[in-house]
mmCIF file as Biopython writes it, N, C-alpha, C and O atoms, coordinates in Angstrom:
data_model
#
loop_
_atom_site.group_PDB
_atom_site.id
_atom_site.type_symbol
_atom_site.label_atom_id
_atom_site.label_alt_id
_atom_site.label_comp_id
_atom_site.label_asym_id
_atom_site.label_entity_id
_atom_site.label_seq_id
_atom_site.pdbx_PDB_ins_code
_atom_site.Cartn_x
_atom_site.Cartn_y
_atom_site.Cartn_z
_atom_site.occupancy
_atom_site.B_iso_or_equiv
_atom_site.auth_seq_id
_atom_site.auth_asym_id
_atom_site.pdbx_PDB_model_num
ATOM 1   N N  . MET A ? 1  ? 0.827  -1.205  -0.018  1.0 0.0 1  A 1 
ATOM 2   C CA . MET A ? 1  ? -0.017 -0.014  -0.007  1.0 0.0 1  A 1 
ATOM 3   C C  . MET A ? 1  ? 0.878  1.287   0.036   1.0 0.0 1  A 1 
ATOM 4   O O  . MET A ? 1  ? 0.564  2.298   -0.593  1.0 0.0 1  A 1 
ATOM 5   N N  . LEU A ? 2  ? 1.963  1.203   0.783   1.0 0.0 2  A 1 
ATOM 6   C CA . LEU A ? 2  ? 2.803  2.383   0.771   1.0 0.0 2  A 1 
ATOM 7   C C  . LEU A ? 2  ? 3.482  2.628   -0.571  1.0 0.0 2  A 1 
ATOM 8   O O  . LEU A ? 2  ? 3.855  3.753   -0.902  1.0 0.0 2  A 1 
ATOM 9   N N  . GLY A ? 3  ? 3.632  1.566   -1.325  1.0 0.0 3  A 1 
ATOM 10  C CA . GLY A ? 3  ? 4.184  1.718   -2.679  1.0 0.0 3  A 1 
ATOM 11  C C  . GLY A ? 3  ? 3.206  2.307   -3.671  1.0 0.0 3  A 1 
ATOM 12  O O  . GLY A ? 3  ? 3.613  2.994   -4.609  1.0 0.0 3  A 1 
ATOM 13  N N  . LEU A ? 4  ? 1.921  2.049   -3.479  1.0 0.0 4  A 1 
ATOM 14  C CA . LEU A ? 4  ? 0.897  2.574   -4.337  1.0 0.0 4  A 1 
ATOM 15  C C  . LEU A ? 4  ? 0.649  4.050   -4.149  1.0 0.0 4  A 1 
ATOM 16  O O  . LEU A ? 4  ? 0.331  4.760   -5.103  1.0 0.0 4  A 1 
ATOM 17  N N  . ILE A ? 5  ? 0.790  4.516   -2.927  1.0 0.0 5  A 1 
ATOM 18  C CA . ILE A ? 5  ? 0.499  5.932   -2.663  1.0 0.0 5  A 1 
ATOM 19  C C  . ILE A ? 5  ? 1.435  6.891   -3.516  1.0 0.0 5  A 1 
ATOM 20  O O  . ILE A ? 5  ? 0.935  7.817   -4.155  1.0 0.0 5  A 1 
ATOM 21  N N  . PRO A ? 6  ? 2.705  6.670   -3.514  1.0 0.0 6  A 1 
ATOM 22  C CA . PRO A ? 6  ? 3.542  7.632   -4.375  1.0 0.0 6  A 1 
ATOM 23  C C  . PRO A ? 6  ? 3.122  7.512   -5.836  1.0 0.0 6  A 1 
ATOM 24  O O  . PRO A ? 6  ? 3.093  8.520   -6.542  1.0 0.0 6  A 1 
ATOM 25  N N  . ILE A ? 7  ? 2.807  6.346   -6.297  1.0 0.0 7  A 1 
ATOM 26  C CA . ILE A ? 7  ? 2.504  6.210   -7.721  1.0 0.0 7  A 1 
ATOM 27  C C  . ILE A ? 7  ? 1.177  6.919   -8.041  1.0 0.0 7  A 1 
ATOM 28  O O  . ILE A ? 7  ? 1.088  7.673   -9.010  1.0 0.0 7  A 1 
ATOM 29  N N  . THR A ? 8  ? 0.180  6.677   -7.239  1.0 0.0 8  A 1 
ATOM 30  C CA . THR A ? 8  ? -1.170 7.306   -7.556  1.0 0.0 8  A 1 
ATOM 31  C C  . THR A ? 8  ? -1.195 8.811   -7.195  1.0 0.0 8  A 1 
ATOM 32  O O  . THR A ? 8  ? -1.838 9.589   -7.900  1.0 0.0 8  A 1 
ATOM 33  N N  . PHE A ? 9  ? -0.537 9.217   -6.158  1.0 0.0 9  A 1 
ATOM 34  C CA . PHE A ? 9  ? -0.692 10.563  -5.726  1.0 0.0 9  A 1 
ATOM 35  C C  . PHE A ? 9  ? 0.281  11.483  -6.393  1.0 0.0 9  A 1 
ATOM 36  O O  . PHE A ? 9  ? -0.088 12.540  -6.904  1.0 0.0 9  A 1 
ATOM 37  N N  . TRP A ? 10 ? 1.593  11.055  -6.387  1.0 0.0 10 A 1 
ATOM 38  C CA . TRP A ? 10 ? 2.635  11.948  -6.934  1.0 0.0 10 A 1 
ATOM 39  C C  . TRP A ? 10 ? 2.980  11.648  -8.367  1.0 0.0 10 A 1 
ATOM 40  O O  . TRP A ? 10 ? 3.495  12.516  -9.073  1.0 0.0 10 A 1 
ATOM 41  N N  . GLY A ? 11 ? 2.713  10.461  -8.809  1.0 0.0 11 A 1 
ATOM 42  C CA . GLY A ? 11 ? 2.991  10.051  -10.145 1.0 0.0 11 A 1 
ATOM 43  C C  . GLY A ? 11 ? 2.460  10.948  -11.255 1.0 0.0 11 A 1 
ATOM 44  O O  . GLY A ? 11 ? 3.240  11.306  -12.138 1.0 0.0 11 A 1 
ATOM 45  N N  . PRO A ? 12 ? 1.155  11.345  -11.270 1.0 0.0 12 A 1 
ATOM 46  C CA . PRO A ? 12 ? 0.700  12.199  -12.297 1.0 0.0 12 A 1 
ATOM 47  C C  . PRO A ? 12 ? 1.341  13.649  -12.283 1.0 0.0 12 A 1 
ATOM 48  O O  . PRO A ? 12 ? 1.348  14.347  -13.297 1.0 0.0 12 A 1 
ATOM 49  N N  . ASP A ? 13 ? 1.828  14.019  -11.192 1.0 0.0 13 A 1 
ATOM 50  C CA . ASP A ? 13 ? 2.428  15.426  -11.038 1.0 0.0 13 A 1 
ATOM 51  C C  . ASP A ? 13 ? 3.955  15.492  -11.283 1.0 0.0 13 A 1 
ATOM 52  O O  . ASP A ? 13 ? 4.565  16.557  -11.174 1.0 0.0 13 A 1 
ATOM 53  N N  . LEU A ? 14 ? 4.524  14.393  -11.599 1.0 0.0 14 A 1 
ATOM 54  C CA . LEU A ? 14 ? 6.019  14.317  -11.718 1.0 0.0 14 A 1 
ATOM 55  C C  . LEU A ? 14 ? 6.593  15.348  -12.708 1.0 0.0 14 A 1 
ATOM 56  O O  . LEU A ? 14 ? 7.677  15.890  -12.493 1.0 0.0 14 A 1 
ATOM 57  N N  . TYR A ? 15 ? 5.830  15.612  -13.820 1.0 0.0 15 A 1 
ATOM 58  C CA . TYR A ? 15 ? 6.299  16.488  -14.844 1.0 0.0 15 A 1 
ATOM 59  C C  . TYR A ? 15 ? 6.143  17.976  -14.479 1.0 0.0 15 A 1 
ATOM 60  O O  . TYR A ? 15 ? 6.688  18.843  -15.161 1.0 0.0 15 A 1 
ATOM 61  N N  . THR A ? 16 ? 5.404  18.263  -13.411 1.0 0.0 16 A 1 
ATOM 62  C CA . THR A ? 16 ? 5.114  19.647  -13.079 1.0 0.0 16 A 1 
ATOM 63  C C  . THR A ? 16 ? 6.227  20.388  -12.385 1.0 0.0 16 A 1 
ATOM 64  O O  . THR A ? 16 ? 6.241  21.619  -12.420 1.0 0.0 16 A 1 
ATOM 65  N N  . GLY A ? 17 ? 7.157  19.708  -11.758 1.0 0.0 17 A 1 
ATOM 66  C CA . GLY A ? 17 ? 8.210  20.408  -11.127 1.0 0.0 17 A 1 
ATOM 67  C C  . GLY A ? 17 ? 9.045  19.605  -10.086 1.0 0.0 17 A 1 
ATOM 68  O O  . GLY A ? 17 ? 8.964  18.382  -9.971  1.0 0.0 17 A 1 
ATOM 69  N N  . ARG A ? 18 ? 9.832  20.380  -9.358  1.0 0.0 18 A 1 
ATOM 70  C CA . ARG A ? 18 ? 10.773 19.755  -8.429  1.0 0.0 18 A 1 
ATOM 71  C C  . ARG A ? 18 ? 10.089 19.298  -7.175  1.0 0.0 18 A 1 
ATOM 72  O O  . ARG A ? 18 ? 10.507 18.289  -6.608  1.0 0.0 18 A 1 
ATOM 73  N N  . THR A ? 19 ? 9.063  19.971  -6.699  1.0 0.0 19 A 1 
ATOM 74  C CA . THR A ? 19 ? 8.395  19.551  -5.494  1.0 0.0 19 A 1 
ATOM 75  C C  . THR A ? 19 ? 7.731  18.233  -5.609  1.0 0.0 19 A 1 
ATOM 76  O O  . THR A ? 19 ? 7.839  17.422  -4.689  1.0 0.0 19 A 1 
ATOM 77  N N  . ALA A ? 20 ? 7.079  17.973  -6.635  1.0 0.0 20 A 1 
ATOM 78  C CA . ALA A ? 20 ? 6.415  16.629  -6.815  1.0 0.0 20 A 1 
ATOM 79  C C  . ALA A ? 20 ? 7.437  15.494  -6.966  1.0 0.0 20 A 1 
ATOM 80  O O  . ALA A ? 20 ? 7.245  14.396  -6.444  1.0 0.0 20 A 1 
ATOM 81  N N  . SER A ? 21 ? 8.534  15.785  -7.697  1.0 0.0 21 A 1 
ATOM 82  C CA . SER A ? 21 ? 9.604  14.830  -7.818  1.0 0.0 21 A 1 
ATOM 83  C C  . SER A ? 21 ? 10.264 14.492  -6.496  1.0 0.0 21 A 1 
ATOM 84  O O  . SER A ? 21 ? 10.529 13.328  -6.196  1.0 0.0 21 A 1 
ATOM 85  N N  . THR A ? 22 ? 10.523 15.514  -5.721  1.0 0.0 22 A 1 
ATOM 86  C CA . THR A ? 22 ? 11.137 15.302  -4.410  1.0 0.0 22 A 1 
ATOM 87  C C  . THR A ? 22 ? 10.165 14.548  -3.492  1.0 0.0 22 A 1 
ATOM 88  O O  . THR A ? 22 ? 10.602 13.676  -2.741  1.0 0.0 22 A 1 
ATOM 89  N N  . ALA A ? 23 ? 8.915  14.846  -3.528  1.0 0.0 23 A 1 
ATOM 90  C CA . ALA A ? 23 ? 7.924  14.111  -2.674  1.0 0.0 23 A 1 
ATOM 91  C C  . ALA A ? 23 ? 7.794  12.711  -3.096  1.0 0.0 23 A 1 
ATOM 92  O O  . ALA A ? 23 ? 7.660  11.803  -2.276  1.0 0.0 23 A 1 
ATOM 93  N N  . PHE A ? 24 ? 7.832  12.520  -4.396  1.0 0.0 24 A 1 
ATOM 94  C CA . PHE A ? 24 ? 7.749  11.034  -4.954  1.0 0.0 24 A 1 
ATOM 95  C C  . PHE A ? 24 ? 8.987  10.275  -4.504  1.0 0.0 24 A 1 
ATOM 96  O O  . PHE A ? 24 ? 8.837  9.128   -4.082  1.0 0.0 24 A 1 
ATOM 97  N N  . ILE A ? 25 ? 10.126 10.788  -4.554  1.0 0.0 25 A 1 
ATOM 98  C CA . ILE A ? 25 ? 11.356 10.130  -4.138  1.0 0.0 25 A 1 
ATOM 99  C C  . ILE A ? 25 ? 11.349 9.876   -2.633  1.0 0.0 25 A 1 
ATOM 100 O O  . ILE A ? 25 ? 11.749 8.802   -2.186  1.0 0.0 25 A 1 
ATOM 101 N N  . ILE A ? 26 ? 10.922 10.806  -1.891  1.0 0.0 26 A 1 
ATOM 102 C CA . ILE A ? 26 ? 10.896 10.605  -0.402  1.0 0.0 26 A 1 
ATOM 103 C C  . ILE A ? 26 ? 9.818  9.496   -0.014  1.0 0.0 26 A 1 
ATOM 104 O O  . ILE A ? 26 ? 10.061 8.611   0.808   1.0 0.0 26 A 1 
ATOM 105 N N  . SER A ? 27 ? 8.671  9.621   -0.646  1.0 0.0 27 A 1 
ATOM 106 C CA . SER A ? 27 ? 7.636  8.612   -0.378  1.0 0.0 27 A 1 
ATOM 107 C C  . SER A ? 27 ? 8.087  7.202   -0.831  1.0 0.0 27 A 1 
ATOM 108 O O  . SER A ? 27 ? 7.790  6.208   -0.167  1.0 0.0 27 A 1 
ATOM 109 N N  . PHE A ? 28 ? 8.801  7.133   -1.962  1.0 0.0 28 A 1 
ATOM 110 C CA . PHE A ? 28 ? 9.265  5.881   -2.442  1.0 0.0 28 A 1 
ATOM 111 C C  . PHE A ? 28 ? 10.367 5.293   -1.442  1.0 0.0 28 A 1 
ATOM 112 O O  . PHE A ? 28 ? 10.356 4.102   -1.129  1.0 0.0 28 A 1 
ATOM 113 N N  . LEU A ? 29 ? 11.244 6.124   -0.998  1.0 0.0 29 A 1 
ATOM 114 C CA . LEU A ? 29 ? 12.235 5.659   -0.094  1.0 0.0 29 A 1 
ATOM 115 C C  . LEU A ? 29 ? 11.623 5.211   1.255   1.0 0.0 29 A 1 
ATOM 116 O O  . LEU A ? 29 ? 12.130 4.263   1.856   1.0 0.0 29 A 1 
ATOM 117 N N  . ILE A ? 30 ? 10.599 5.833   1.722   1.0 0.0 30 A 1 
ATOM 118 C CA . ILE A ? 30 ? 9.976  5.425   2.967   1.0 0.0 30 A 1 
ATOM 119 C C  . ILE A ? 30 ? 9.362  4.069   2.783   1.0 0.0 30 A 1 
ATOM 120 O O  . ILE A ? 30 ? 9.500  3.197   3.642   1.0 0.0 30 A 1 
ATOM 121 N N  . ALA A ? 31 ? 8.645  3.868   1.611   1.0 0.0 31 A 1 
ATOM 122 C CA . ALA A ? 31 ? 8.019  2.574   1.310   1.0 0.0 31 A 1 
ATOM 123 C C  . ALA A ? 31 ? 9.112  1.488   1.212   1.0 0.0 31 A 1 
ATOM 124 O O  . ALA A ? 31 ? 8.933  0.395   1.749   1.0 0.0 31 A 1 
ATOM 125 N N  . ALA A ? 32 ? 10.219 1.770   0.548   1.0 0.0 32 A 1 
ATOM 126 C CA . ALA A ? 32 ? 11.312 0.816   0.434   1.0 0.0 32 A 1 
ATOM 127 C C  . ALA A ? 32 ? 11.947 0.428   1.751   1.0 0.0 32 A 1 
ATOM 128 O O  . ALA A ? 32 ? 12.336 -0.726  1.935   1.0 0.0 32 A 1 
ATOM 129 N N  . GLY A ? 33 ? 12.061 1.394   2.692   1.0 0.0 33 A 1 
ATOM 130 C CA . GLY A ? 33 ? 12.538 1.145   4.023   1.0 0.0 33 A 1 
ATOM 131 C C  . GLY A ? 33 ? 11.634 0.297   4.825   1.0 0.0 33 A 1 
ATOM 132 O O  . GLY A ? 33 ? 12.082 -0.593  5.548   1.0 0.0 33 A 1 
ATOM 133 N N  . VAL A ? 34 ? 10.368 0.549   4.715   1.0 0.0 34 A 1 
ATOM 134 C CA . VAL A ? 34 ? 9.345  -0.339  5.413   1.0 0.0 34 A 1 
ATOM 135 C C  . VAL A ? 34 ? 9.367  -1.707  4.914   1.0 0.0 34 A 1 
ATOM 136 O O  . VAL A ? 34 ? 9.305  -2.659  5.692   1.0 0.0 34 A 1 
ATOM 137 N N  . TRP A ? 35 ? 9.461  -1.860  3.532   1.0 0.0 35 A 1 
ATOM 138 C CA . TRP A ? 35 ? 9.551  -3.167  2.947   1.0 0.0 35 A 1 
ATOM 139 C C  . TRP A ? 35 ? 10.813 -3.884  3.427   1.0 0.0 35 A 1 
ATOM 140 O O  . TRP A ? 35 ? 10.756 -5.080  3.712   1.0 0.0 35 A 1 
ATOM 141 N N  . LEU A ? 36 ? 11.901 -3.222  3.522   1.0 0.0 36 A 1 
ATOM 142 C CA . LEU A ? 36 ? 13.198 -3.857  3.966   1.0 0.0 36 A 1 
ATOM 143 C C  . LEU A ? 36 ? 13.073 -4.320  5.421   1.0 0.0 36 A 1 
ATOM 144 O O  . LEU A ? 36 ? 13.534 -5.415  5.743   1.0 0.0 36 A 1 
ATOM 145 N N  . VAL A ? 37 ? 12.456 -3.510  6.327   1.0 0.0 37 A 1 
ATOM 146 C CA . VAL A ? 37 ? 12.353 -3.932  7.724   1.0 0.0 37 A 1 
ATOM 147 C C  . VAL A ? 37 ? 11.403 -5.075  7.784   1.0 0.0 37 A 1 
ATOM 148 O O  . VAL A ? 37 ? 11.675 -6.032  8.509   1.0 0.0 37 A 1 
ATOM 149 N N  . ALA A ? 38 ? 10.286 -5.052  7.066   1.0 0.0 38 A 1 
ATOM 150 C CA . ALA A ? 38 ? 9.284  -6.124  7.088   1.0 0.0 38 A 1 
ATOM 151 C C  . ALA A ? 38 ? 9.904  -7.435  6.627   1.0 0.0 38 A 1 
ATOM 152 O O  . ALA A ? 38 ? 9.621  -8.483  7.207   1.0 0.0 38 A 1 
ATOM 153 N N  . ASP A ? 39 ? 10.761 -7.397  5.576   1.0 0.0 39 A 1 
ATOM 154 C CA . ASP A ? 39 ? 11.368 -8.553  5.038   1.0 0.0 39 A 1 
ATOM 155 C C  . ASP A ? 39 ? 12.433 -9.107  5.959   1.0 0.0 39 A 1 
ATOM 156 O O  . ASP A ? 39 ? 12.640 -10.318 6.024   1.0 0.0 39 A 1 
ATOM 157 N N  . THR A ? 40 ? 13.091 -8.246  6.651   1.0 0.0 40 A 1 
ATOM 158 C CA . THR A ? 40 ? 14.099 -8.642  7.632   1.0 0.0 40 A 1 
ATOM 159 C C  . THR A ? 40 ? 13.498 -9.370  8.836   1.0 0.0 40 A 1 
ATOM 160 O O  . THR A ? 40 ? 14.087 -10.316 9.359   1.0 0.0 40 A 1 
ATOM 161 N N  . CYS A ? 41 ? 12.309 -8.913  9.269   1.0 0.0 41 A 1 
ATOM 162 C CA . CYS A ? 41 ? 11.682 -9.462  10.459  1.0 0.0 41 A 1 
ATOM 163 C C  . CYS A ? 41 ? 10.614 -10.519 10.169  1.0 0.0 41 A 1 
ATOM 164 O O  . CYS A ? 41 ? 9.814  -10.825 11.054  1.0 0.0 41 A 1 
ATOM 165 N N  . LYS A ? 42 ? 10.576 -11.086 8.962   1.0 0.0 42 A 1 
ATOM 166 C CA . LYS A ? 42 ? 9.560  -12.012 8.582   1.0 0.0 42 A 1 
ATOM 167 C C  . LYS A ? 42 ? 9.622  -13.348 9.349   1.0 0.0 42 A 1 
ATOM 168 O O  . LYS A ? 42 ? 8.656  -14.110 9.372   1.0 0.0 42 A 1 
ATOM 169 N N  . GLU A ? 43 ? 10.759 -13.605 9.963   1.0 0.0 43 A 1 
ATOM 170 C CA . GLU A ? 43 ? 10.904 -14.951 10.626  1.0 0.0 43 A 1 
ATOM 171 C C  . GLU A ? 43 ? 10.444 -14.828 12.106  1.0 0.0 43 A 1 
ATOM 172 O O  . GLU A ? 43 ? 10.293 -15.849 12.777  1.0 0.0 43 A 1 
ATOM 173 N N  . VAL A ? 44 ? 10.223 -13.613 12.615  1.0 0.0 44 A 1 
ATOM 174 C CA . VAL A ? 44 ? 9.733  -13.425 13.959  1.0 0.0 44 A 1 
ATOM 175 C C  . VAL A ? 44 ? 8.244  -13.626 13.963  1.0 0.0 44 A 1 
ATOM 176 O O  . VAL A ? 44 ? 7.572  -12.997 13.146  1.0 0.0 44 A 1 
ATOM 177 N N  . PRO A ? 45 ? 7.648  -14.480 14.845  1.0 0.0 45 A 1 
ATOM 178 C CA . PRO A ? 45 ? 6.243  -14.683 14.892  1.0 0.0 45 A 1 
ATOM 179 C C  . PRO A ? 45 ? 5.525  -13.448 15.318  1.0 0.0 45 A 1 
ATOM 180 O O  . PRO A ? 45 ? 6.044  -12.676 16.124  1.0 0.0 45 A 1 
ATOM 181 N N  . TRP A ? 46 ? 4.333  -13.234 14.796  1.0 0.0 46 A 1 
ATOM 182 C CA . TRP A ? 46 ? 3.538  -12.087 15.116  1.0 0.0 46 A 1 
ATOM 183 C C  . TRP A ? 46 ? 3.012  -12.195 16.548  1.0 0.0 46 A 1 
ATOM 184 O O  . TRP A ? 46 ? 2.519  -13.253 16.937  1.0 0.0 46 A 1 
ATOM 185 N N  . MET A ? 47 ? 3.104  -11.164 17.308  1.0 0.0 47 A 1 
ATOM 186 C CA . MET A ? 47 ? 2.734  -11.107 18.737  1.0 0.0 47 A 1 
ATOM 187 C C  . MET A ? 47 ? 3.569  -12.117 19.533  1.0 0.0 47 A 1 
ATOM 188 O O  . MET A ? 47 ? 3.047  -12.805 20.410  1.0 0.0 47 A 1 
ATOM 189 N N  . ALA A ? 48 ? 4.857  -12.201 19.224  1.0 0.0 48 A 1 
ATOM 190 C CA . ALA A ? 48 ? 5.689  -13.137 19.944  1.0 0.0 48 A 1 
ATOM 191 C C  . ALA A ? 48 ? 5.936  -12.758 21.325  1.0 0.0 48 A 1 
ATOM 192 O O  . ALA A ? 48 ? 6.034  -11.565 21.610  1.0 0.0 48 A 1 
ATOM 193 N N  . THR A ? 49 ? 6.048  -13.671 22.212  1.0 0.0 49 A 1 
ATOM 194 C CA . THR A ? 49 ? 6.382  -13.403 23.629  1.0 0.0 49 A 1 
ATOM 195 C C  . THR A ? 49 ? 7.880  -13.763 23.779  1.0 0.0 49 A 1 
ATOM 196 O O  . THR A ? 49 ? 8.455  -14.514 22.991  1.0 0.0 49 A 1 
ATOM 197 N N  . GLY A ? 50 ? 8.454  -13.193 24.812  1.0 0.0 50 A 1 
ATOM 198 C CA . GLY A ? 50 ? 9.828  -13.418 25.011  1.0 0.0 50 A 1 
ATOM 199 C C  . GLY A ? 50 ? 10.656 -12.323 24.296  1.0 0.0 50 A 1 
ATOM 200 O O  . GLY A ? 50 ? 10.132 -11.285 23.891  1.0 0.0 50 A 1 
ATOM 201 N N  . ARG A ? 51 ? 11.952 -12.598 24.161  1.0 0.0 51 A 1 
ATOM 202 C CA . ARG A ? 51 ? 12.831 -11.589 23.621  1.0 0.0 51 A 1 
ATOM 203 C C  . ARG A ? 51 ? 13.324 -12.108 22.238  1.0 0.0 51 A 1 
ATOM 204 O O  . ARG A ? 51 ? 14.375 -12.745 22.164  1.0 0.0 51 A 1 
ATOM 205 N N  . LEU A ? 52 ? 12.613 -11.853 21.217  1.0 0.0 52 A 1 
ATOM 206 C CA . LEU A ? 52 ? 13.002 -12.189 19.820  1.0 0.0 52 A 1 
ATOM 207 C C  . LEU A ? 52 ? 13.454 -10.858 19.201  1.0 0.0 52 A 1 
ATOM 208 O O  . LEU A ? 52 ? 12.825 -9.810  19.342  1.0 0.0 52 A 1 
ATOM 209 N N  . VAL A ? 53 ? 14.562 -10.979 18.525  1.0 0.0 53 A 1 
ATOM 210 C CA . VAL A ? 53 ? 15.121 -9.781  17.863  1.0 0.0 53 A 1 
ATOM 211 C C  . VAL A ? 53 ? 15.253 -10.063 16.389  1.0 0.0 53 A 1 
ATOM 212 O O  . VAL A ? 53 ? 15.640 -11.154 15.970  1.0 0.0 53 A 1 
ATOM 213 N N  . CYS A ? 54 ? 14.912 -9.019  15.587  1.0 0.0 54 A 1 
ATOM 214 C CA . CYS A ? 54 ? 15.033 -9.146  14.127  1.0 0.0 54 A 1 
ATOM 215 C C  . CYS A ? 54 ? 16.533 -9.157  13.801  1.0 0.0 54 A 1 
ATOM 216 O O  . CYS A ? 54 ? 17.345 -8.591  14.532  1.0 0.0 54 A 1 
ATOM 217 N N  . LYS A ? 55 ? 16.885 -9.821  12.673  1.0 0.0 55 A 1 
ATOM 218 C CA . LYS A ? 55 ? 18.279 -9.843  12.252  1.0 0.0 55 A 1 
ATOM 219 C C  . LYS A ? 55 ? 18.519 -8.666  11.263  1.0 0.0 55 A 1 
ATOM 220 O O  . LYS A ? 55 ? 18.477 -8.851  10.046  1.0 0.0 55 A 1 
ATOM 221 N N  . ILE A ? 56 ? 18.760 -7.509  11.793  1.0 0.0 56 A 1 
ATOM 222 C CA . ILE A ? 56 ? 19.051 -6.320  10.983  1.0 0.0 56 A 1 
ATOM 223 C C  . ILE A ? 56 ? 20.484 -6.113  10.846  1.0 0.0 56 A 1 
ATOM 224 O O  . ILE A ? 56 ? 20.910 -5.158  10.196  1.0 0.0 56 A 1 
#
């Protein structure tokens, strides 16, 4: 979902100027960061008890 927001919201305005391009890049990087963290922690059970740590 975070990847679709930059495409649908900022994508059509990319040709209008620097502000939309910068916002698109920032939104895309946030989505990529969330995806990276989620992929890194996929082996940790959801609502795990105890002290489980992601392998970052």
